[in-house]
N, C-alpha and C positions, 0 to 999 in steps of 0.2 A: 683489334692486334695485341691488347694490352688487356687481358677482362682482369685484371688488378690493380690498372689502373696507374700506374706511376709513369712518371714523367723523362721521358728519354735521353738522351741529348749526343745526336748523331755526327758523330766527326767522322768526313773525307776527306779521304787525300786524293788526291788533285789529280795527277800526272799517272792514267795505267788503272785508274779507278771511274773517274770523270769523263773523261778523252784522251782519248788514245792518241797519247802524243807522246811516245819512244822512238819510232824510227825517228824524226822528225828533233826531238836533244841529242839522238846519236849523229845523225850529219853535223848533228850546230858542234858539237865535239870534238869529230873529228875534225874538223874543219880550223875551231882553235887552236888545239894542238899541236894542229901540226905548223901554226904560224909561228909555234913558239917552242918547237921541234922536238915534243913530246909523244909517246903514242899512245894508242885510242884501240884497242883491240876490244871487238862483241863480246868477247868473255867478261874485259874487265866492267865495258860499260854493261851488262847483266849484272852483274855481280855489286854494281855500282847505287844500282837505279834505285831512288827513294832515298841515299844520301845528300844533303846538300855541298854547295860549291867547293865548300873550307875542307871540307870532309875526303874529298873525288880530288882534290888536287893535291892534297895533302900524302895520299897514300901514289900519286902519279910523281911524285917530286922525292918519295920515301923520309919526309920529313912533315914536318908543321910548317904550312906554309904560311908568308906571310900575308899582312893586309893589304900591301901591295901584288903580291902578286893573286890571289883573289881574285883583286878588283880587276887587274888586265883580265886574267887569262877566264875568271868564269863573266867578267861583264860583255868580252866581246864573245863567249857562249851564247847568251844571254840572249844579247842583242838579234846576233843570228838568229835563234830560236823563233824570237818572237818576230824577226819579218818574214822567216819561215812557215809560221802561221796564221796569218795575219789570213783572214778571208776563206778557212781553209781547215775548223777544225770542228766537231759537233757532237754531243756528247755523246756517251756509248747507250747502245741499250737496257732498255731499264733504270735509265737514272734521272730520266725526267719524271717518271714512274711512280718510283720510290721517293723524290722530292715532294712531288704534291699529295702521296701517302703518308709518309710522316708526319709533313703539316696539319695534316686535316687531325692525328690522332695527336694535334699538341704539345709533337717533340721538338725542343727549339734542336737546330742544326747552323755546323757552324766546317767551313775547309779549314783544314788543316794540314799543308804541305808545306814539304822541305825547300819551297819553289820560291824566290823572289817574289819580292809582295807586289812587281812591276810584270811578274808571269799571270800569277795569281788574278790578278788585275784582269790582265789581259784576256784571258780565258775566257774566263766566269761574266766576264762585259762584254764576251764576241757570240759568246753564244746565249746572252742574254736569260741567267741565271742567278744575278747579283742578288732579286729578291727571293729568292728561296731560304736565303741566310742568314743568319742574323750578328755571325762573323767573318770573316777573314783570315786568317793566323797562316805569318808566312817564320818557319826554322829558320829561316837563312842569315839570323844572326845569332842563334841559340844551337847552343848542344844537339849536333846532329842527331838523327837517326841511326842508331837505335837504342839510343837516350830519349828517355821517353819527356823530355821539354816540351814538345812542341804539340802534342796531345796533353799534358797538362795546363799549356795558357790556354789552350781552348776552349778545356772543360771550364777553367775559372770564367773568360771572357763568356761563359751561356749561364755562370751561376750555378754550376752541378757539382759533384764529388764523383771521382773518378769509378768511383762504384756505381753508376748512373749511369755510366759511357757506352755506348756503340761506337768502335770504331771497326769504317770498312778502308780495306788496304790493297796494296796487290804483289808492295814490298815486305820481301824477308826481312828487310831492318824497321819495316814500318811492324810487319807481326810484332816484332820485336821490341819494339821500343813499345807499341799498345797494350803487351801484356806484363811491362815492366811498369807500367804507368799505373798497374793494377784495373785494368778496361777489359770489358767484352771485344773481341775484332770480330769482325766476319771480311774473310781474302775470299776474293775473284780471283780468276786465273790467266789474267789479260796478258801480265809480264815473265810470270813465274809457274813452274808447275806446281801441282797440291801438294807434293812430298815435300817440295821445298816452304810451304807455308804449314803444313800439319800441326804450329803450336797455334793456329788459331782455333776459335772454339768451332768457328763454321769453316768450312774449304766449297765453294759454287763456283763456276765454271765463269758467271759472272752475272750479273743482276735481272735478267731476266728471267734467272730459276730462284730467284728470292720469290719466298712466299711468308704470311703473314704470321701461318703454324711456325715456319722452324724463328720468324723476331722472337714470337711469344717462349720459343723453350732457352732463348739465351737471357731468359729476365721472367725466371720464377720464380 
């Protein structure tokens, strides 16, 4: 895969990359926000997909959300989300194959998601892939994407500099965060159109279309 023998860290976003959880998130947001008298249009959901709850709720309220508001509104949404996905989610095509290929190549791997830790644990354990990762990093308490904090923390956990990390993302804010972190970025078009992800180094329909040669071109 890498003829120059470089050791690359692979940082996986979770929702929309490892699993197709977008619709479950949308339904859960609708139910939670309705309880609190707040709107949730599809357009707003699509635009903010990939952000953490504090960022999303602050945009809805048009001001900085308090800790209590994030805990109440976001907490209900995540509880509903975990109930919805339990036993009802699977890895997207190409995910398991590439987890194994990166592992065989000696590349350490981490989940680097805006989701709460409880969601990461529920999904990764639910699909039986915890052993594939050296770190599971939640950005829910960090500055949200497009801020690079989540990816920088994941790189630190793997013991690698940002320049030696590949981010796999599906969201526009995630691509922006990866580039702000100084990392290479592969974007997959599961939740956004290719033109929305154009700042990524490589844009593919899905991981099933990824090749070893393509990975090599990202780290010449």
